[in-house]
C-alpha positions in Angstrom: 257.0 80.0 160.3 257.1 83.5 158.7 256.3 83.5 155.0 256.0 86.5 152.7 254.7 86.4 149.2 256.0 89.3 147.0 254.3 90.4 143.8 251.4 92.4 142.3 247.8 91.4 143.0 246.4 91.2 139.4 249.1 88.8 138.0 247.6 85.4 137.0 250.6 83.6 138.4 250.2 85.4 141.7 246.6 84.4 141.9 247.6 80.8 141.4 250.2 81.0 144.2 247.8 82.7 146.6 245.1 80.2 145.9 247.5 77.3 146.5 248.7 78.8 149.8 245.1 79.5 150.9 244.0 76.0 149.8 246.8 74.4 151.9 246.2 76.7 154.9 249.7 78.2 154.7 249.7 81.5 156.4 251.6 84.3 154.7 252.0 88.1 154.5 251.6 89.7 151.0 253.9 92.4 149.9 252.4 94.4 147.0 255.2 95.9 144.8 252.8 98.5 143.4 252.0 99.9 146.8 255.1 99.2 148.9 257.8 99.1 146.2 260.8 96.8 146.0 263.7 97.2 148.4 267.1 97.1 146.7 268.7 95.5 149.7 266.2 92.6 149.6 266.6 92.3 145.8 270.3 92.0 146.3 269.8 89.3 148.9 267.5 87.4 146.5 269.9 87.8 143.6 272.8 86.5 145.8 270.6 83.5 146.7 269.0 82.6 143.4 270.9 84.6 140.8 269.7 87.9 139.3 269.0 86.2 136.0 266.3 84.1 137.7 264.7 87.3 139.2 264.4 89.3 136.0 261.2 88.8 134.0 262.6 89.1 130.5 259.3 87.9 128.9 257.2 90.8 130.3 256.2 94.0 128.5 258.1 96.1 131.1 261.4 94.5 130.1 260.6 94.7 126.3 259.8 98.4 126.7 263.1 99.3 128.3 265.6 101.1 126.0 268.1 98.8 124.3 271.0 100.2 126.4 269.2 99.3 129.6 268.6 95.7 128.5 272.0 95.0 127.1 275.0 94.1 129.3 273.0 93.6 132.5 274.9 92.6 135.6 273.6 92.1 139.1 274.0 95.7 140.2 272.2 97.1 137.1 269.5 94.4 137.3 268.8 95.2 140.9 268.6 98.9 140.2 266.2 98.3 137.3 264.0 96.0 139.4 263.9 98.5 142.2 262.8 101.2 139.7 260.4 99.0 137.8 259.1 96.3 140.2 257.1 94.7 137.3 260.5 93.5 136.1 260.7 91.0 139.0 259.5 87.5 138.1 256.5 86.7 140.1 255.8 85.5 142.7 258.8 85.6 145.0 258.1 83.5 148.1 260.4 84.1 151.1 260.2 81.4 153.7 262.5 80.3 156.6 264.1 77.6 154.4 264.9 79.9 151.4 263.4 81.7 148.4 261.2 80.4 145.6 260.8 82.4 142.4 257.8 81.7 140.2 255.0 79.3 141.0 255.2 75.6 140.9 252.8 73.6 143.0 255.3 70.7 143.6 258.1 73.1 144.7 255.7 74.9 147.0 254.6 71.5 148.5 258.1 70.3 149.0 259.1 73.6 150.7 256.1 74.3 152.8 254.2 71.1 153.6 
């Protein structure tokens, strides 16, 4: 089973997700947005699957620092472009696994999907 965890290494939620995966011996590849960026085609795929609203981290400082005109009137195309330009806007982590996509970390959802 091919699993990829997307995010940034220093995020506390990412650390929890990685610890859970390691503790449960779930193998995965890690994609670091800071080093490898965020592919707009993949972001569009995720948005189609879970909704762009689920992917955008509106609570983070990156979103709050955006100009008002960038934050207002968002739709999927604009949200994907912003997330590709500012990967810190993507809610973390995103876990891609053969059965789907999980956004954010929740131990029960991880267990149901992966164990």
